[in-house]
C-alpha positions as CSV (number, residue, x, y, z in Angstrom):
1,X,0.0,0.0,0.0
2,X,1.4,3.4,-1.0
3,X,1.6,6.1,1.7
4,X,0.9,9.6,0.5
5,X,3.6,12.3,0.7
6,X,1.5,14.1,3.2
7,X,1.4,11.2,5.6
8,X,5.2,10.7,5.2
9,X,5.8,14.3,5.8
10,X,3.5,14.3,8.8
11,X,5.4,11.4,10.4
12,X,8.7,13.2,9.8
13,X,7.6,16.5,11.3
14,X,5.5,15.0,14.1
15,X,8.3,15.8,16.6
16,X,7.2,19.4,17.0
17,X,3.8,18.2,18.0
18,X,5.3,15.7,20.4
19,X,7.6,18.2,21.8
20,X,4.8,20.7,22.4
21,X,3.1,18.0,24.4
22,X,6.3,17.3,26.3
23,X,6.7,21.0,26.8
24,X,3.4,21.2,28.5
25,X,4.2,18.2,30.7
26,X,7.8,19.2,31.4
27,X,7.3,22.9,31.1
28,X,9.3,25.8,29.8
29,X,10.6,28.0,32.7
30,X,8.6,31.2,33.0
31,X,11.4,33.3,34.8
32,X,12.6,36.6,33.4
33,X,16.2,36.7,34.5
34,X,19.0,35.7,32.2
35,X,20.7,32.5,33.5
36,X,23.2,32.2,30.6
37,X,26.1,30.0,31.6
38,X,29.5,31.7,31.4
39,X,31.8,28.8,32.1
40,X,35.0,28.2,30.1
41,X,35.3,25.2,27.8
42,X,37.2,23.0,30.3
43,X,34.7,23.5,33.1
44,X,31.9,22.7,30.7
45,X,33.4,19.4,29.5
46,X,34.0,18.3,33.1
47,X,30.3,18.8,34.0
48,X,28.9,16.7,31.1
49,X,28.0,13.1,31.0
50,X,27.9,11.0,27.8
51,X,24.7,9.3,26.6
52,X,25.2,6.4,24.2
53,X,22.6,4.5,22.3
54,X,24.1,1.6,20.4
55,X,20.8,0.5,18.8
56,X,20.3,3.9,17.1
57,X,24.0,4.6,16.6
58,X,24.6,7.9,18.3
59,X,26.0,9.5,21.4
60,X,25.7,13.0,22.8
61,X,27.0,14.8,25.9
62,X,24.6,16.4,28.3
63,X,25.0,18.5,31.5
64,X,25.2,16.3,34.6
65,X,22.5,18.4,36.3
66,X,20.0,17.7,33.5
67,X,17.5,14.8,33.7
68,X,17.4,12.2,30.9
69,X,14.2,10.4,29.9
70,X,14.0,7.7,27.1
71,X,11.0,6.7,25.1
72,X,11.2,3.7,22.7
73,X,8.0,4.1,20.7
74,X,8.5,1.1,18.5
75,X,11.0,-0.8,16.5
76,X,11.4,2.2,14.1
77,X,11.3,5.3,16.4
78,X,13.1,6.4,19.5
79,X,13.4,9.6,21.6
80,X,15.6,10.7,24.4
81,X,14.8,13.9,26.3
82,X,17.3,16.0,28.2
83,X,15.5,18.3,30.7
84,X,17.0,21.4,32.4
85,X,17.2,21.5,36.2
86,X,14.5,23.1,38.3
87,X,15.5,26.7,39.0
88,X,13.6,26.9,42.3
89,X,10.7,25.3,44.1
90,X,8.2,27.3,42.0
91,X,9.7,26.3,38.7
92,X,6.8,24.6,36.9
93,X,8.4,24.7,33.4
94,X,11.7,23.6,32.1
95,X,13.7,23.9,28.9
96,X,14.5,20.7,27.1
97,X,16.4,19.1,24.2
98,X,15.3,15.9,22.5
99,X,17.0,13.6,20.1
100,X,14.6,11.7,17.9
101,X,15.7,8.8,15.7
102,X,13.6,6.9,13.2
103,X,14.1,4.6,10.2
104,X,14.6,6.6,7.0
105,X,11.6,7.7,5.0
106,X,11.5,6.6,1.4
107,X,11.2,10.3,0.3
108,X,14.1,12.4,-1.0
109,X,15.5,14.1,2.1
110,X,16.3,17.5,0.4
111,X,12.9,17.7,-1.3
112,X,11.2,16.8,2.0
113,X,13.2,19.5,3.8
114,X,12.3,22.1,1.1
115,X,8.6,21.4,1.7
116,X,9.1,21.5,5.4
117,X,10.9,24.8,5.4
118,X,8.1,26.2,3.2
119,X,5.5,24.9,5.7
120,X,7.5,26.4,8.6
121,X,7.6,29.8,6.8
122,X,3.8,29.7,6.5
123,X,2.9,28.4,10.0
124,X,5.6,29.9,12.2
125,X,7.9,32.8,12.5
126,X,11.0,31.3,10.7
127,X,14.1,33.0,12.1
128,X,16.7,31.2,10.2
129,X,17.5,28.0,8.3
130,X,20.5,26.5,6.6
131,X,21.8,23.4,5.1
132,X,24.8,21.9,6.9
133,X,26.7,18.8,7.9
134,X,26.0,17.3,11.4
135,X,28.5,14.6,12.6
136,X,29.5,14.0,9.0
137,X,26.0,13.7,7.6
138,X,23.8,16.1,5.5
139,X,21.3,18.0,7.5
140,X,19.3,21.2,8.0
141,X,19.0,23.6,10.9
142,X,16.0,25.7,11.4
143,X,15.2,28.3,14.1
144,X,11.6,29.3,14.5
145,X,9.0,30.7,16.9
146,X,5.5,29.3,17.3
147,X,3.0,30.7,19.9
148,X,5.7,32.2,22.1
149,X,7.8,29.1,22.1
150,X,11.2,29.2,20.4
151,X,12.7,26.1,18.6
152,X,16.2,25.2,17.4
153,X,15.6,22.2,15.2
154,X,18.1,20.0,13.4
155,X,17.2,17.4,10.8
156,X,19.9,14.9,9.9
157,X,20.0,12.2,7.1
158,X,22.3,9.4,8.2
159,X,21.3,7.0,5.5
160,X,19.2,4.2,7.1
161,X,18.3,6.5,10.0
162,X,17.1,10.1,10.2
163,X,17.5,12.2,13.3
164,X,15.9,15.3,14.7
165,X,17.5,17.3,17.5
166,X,15.2,19.8,19.0
167,X,15.7,22.5,21.7
168,X,12.6,24.2,23.0
169,X,11.9,27.0,25.4
170,X,9.7,30.1,25.8
171,X,11.0,33.0,23.8
172,X,11.7,34.8,27.0
173,X,13.9,32.0,28.3
174,X,15.4,30.6,25.1
175,X,18.9,32.2,25.7
176,X,19.3,30.8,29.2
177,X,20.5,27.4,28.1
178,X,21.3,27.9,24.4
179,X,25.1,27.8,25.1
180,X,24.7,24.4,26.8
181,X,22.4,23.2,24.1
182,X,24.9,24.1,21.4
183,X,27.6,22.3,23.3
184,X,25.3,19.2,23.4
185,X,24.5,19.4,19.7
186,X,28.1,19.9,18.7
187,X,29.0,16.8,20.7
188,X,26.6,14.6,18.8
189,X,28.3,11.7,17.1
190,X,26.4,9.6,14.7
191,X,28.1,6.3,13.8
């Protein structure tokens, strides 16, 4: 049975919907102060743990004070969430980064991304996007805002597996952890 391009595309971009749900459950810190980390590179690396997933062929560093939650949806999809620490006892919402892995879609990756970027341009405030390499694999990076939530979203084509790496926070708190998130993303190794 042939699956329409719309259904394939929906499966590939389902992560923003899942993440919005996770954001509501996990939260997205509502504080106003800037908590941007200003540690030097050596201190940062000492305070990071390494998450490895042999089945999905990747590893990534994450701050030791962040929580990790895994969700194995089925034989062809997997997600791991990295959740920022509570800021105080009233912190109901927390920033988070997820890595989503799935078996590759039969579609052309570049064509699918062109369509996705067009959709993002129509449905969100698209801040930036670019084609780039991630851990030696072709990918795209998009930054966008939807309903006061800001996203930094990577899409990676690693042959048999496609990955999405997604950081989400309220617009007002996005910059608080973006340096740590970029360290995490830059540490990603896809085998």
